[in-house]
C-alpha positions in Angstrom: -1.3 -28.4 15.2 -2.2 -24.8 15.3 -2.2 -22.9 12.0 0.8 -20.7 11.4 -0.2 -17.0 11.9 -0.2 -15.0 8.7 2.6 -12.4 8.6 1.6 -8.8 7.7 4.2 -6.1 7.0 3.2 -2.6 8.0 5.2 0.2 6.4 4.3 3.7 7.6 6.4 6.7 8.7 3.9 7.6 11.4 4.6 5.8 14.7 1.1 6.1 16.0 -0.5 4.7 12.9 1.9 1.7 13.0 1.1 1.1 16.6 -2.7 1.2 16.1 -2.5 -1.1 13.0 -0.2 -3.6 14.8 -2.5 -3.6 17.9 -5.6 -4.3 15.7 -3.8 -7.0 13.6 -2.1 -8.8 16.5 -5.4 -8.9 18.4 -7.0 -10.4 15.3 -4.5 -13.2 15.2 -2.0 -12.0 12.8 1.8 -11.8 13.2 3.1 -8.3 12.4 6.4 -6.8 11.3 6.7 -3.1 10.7 9.1 -0.3 9.7 9.0 3.4 9.1 10.3 4.0 5.6 10.3 2.7 2.0 14.0 2.1 2.0 13.9 0.2 5.3 11.0 -1.9 4.0 12.8 -3.0 0.8 15.8 -4.0 3.0 13.6 -5.9 5.5 11.9 -7.7 2.6 15.2 -9.4 1.8 14.8 -11.3 5.1 11.0 -11.7 5.6 8.2 -12.9 3.3 4.9 -11.5 4.4 1.5 -12.7 3.2 0.4 -9.0 2.9 2.0 -5.5 2.9 0.1 -2.5 4.3 1.8 0.5 2.8 1.5 4.2 3.3 1.9 6.5 0.2 3.3 9.7 1.7 6.6 8.9 3.4 9.9 10.8 3.4 12.6 9.6 1.2 10.6 7.1 -0.9 6.9 7.2 -1.5 4.7 4.1 -1.3 4.3 4.3 -5.0 8.1 4.1 -5.4 8.1 1.1 -3.1 5.5 -0.5 -5.3 7.7 -0.1 -8.4 10.5 -1.9 -6.6 8.2 -4.7 -5.2 6.9 -5.4 -8.7 10.5 -5.6 -10.1 11.7 -8.2 -7.7 10.5 -11.8 -8.4 10.5 -12.6 -4.7 8.1 -9.7 -3.9 6.1 -9.1 -7.1 3.2 -11.4 -6.1 2.8 -10.2 -2.4 -0.5 -8.4 -2.2 -0.4 -4.7 -1.2 -3.1 -2.6 0.6 -2.4 1.1 0.5 -3.2 2.6 3.9 -3.2 6.3 3.2 -4.7 9.7 3.7 -4.7 10.1 -0.1 -8.2 8.7 -0.6 -9.5 10.9 -3.4 -10.8 9.0 -6.5 -7.9 10.1 -8.6 -5.4 8.7 -6.0 -7.3 5.3 -6.1 -7.2 5.2 -9.8 -3.5 6.0 -9.9 -2.8 3.2 -7.4 -4.9 0.6 -9.1 -4.0 1.5 -12.7 -0.4 2.7 -12.5 1.0 0.7 -9.6 -1.2 -2.5 -9.4 -2.1 -2.1 -5.7 -4.6 -4.7 -4.5 -6.8 -2.6 -2.2 -7.1 0.9 -0.6 -8.0 1.7 3.0 -8.3 5.5 3.5 -7.1 7.1 6.8 -8.7 7.6 9.2 -10.0 4.0 9.2 -12.0 1.9 11.6 -10.9 -1.5 13.0 -13.7 -3.1 11.0 -12.4 -1.4 7.7 -8.9 -2.6 8.3 -9.8 -6.2 9.2 -12.4 -6.5 6.4 -9.8 -5.3 3.9 -7.1 -7.6 5.1 -9.4 -10.6 5.2 -10.7 -9.7 1.7 -7.2 -9.7 0.2 -6.0 -12.7 2.1 -9.1 -14.7 1.2 -10.0 -15.3 4.9 
C-alpha cells in the first residue's frame, strides 16, 4: 500500500510564491493546500490537519506572527511545525520568530528549490 502523502499548508499573500512553492512540493511528492491570508488560513485549519505549515510573515490583515499566536493557542494546531517563508531574513527577524513565536525553521526569500525541500525534510524528519 503506498504511503499517504504528507500534507503541507502554504500561506502566502503572493500568488506567484504560492504557485512556485506548490509546484516544487507537489513534484517532490507532497500534497499541498494553500491560501492567501492569515484569516483564511485559520478558517481552513478547522477542516484540514497538515503535517507542516509554510507561512509568510508580511501579509495584509494578519501577519504571519499573528497567525502563529493563534496556532499556539489552539490545541489542535499548537503542535503543527511551522516554517516561516519570508523576505524578512535579517538576524533580528529570525531571533524574533524563534524566540517570541516558537517557529520551527526559517527559509528566506528568494529561496532555491534545494533550500525549500531541505528545510521541509529537516522539519518533517524525512
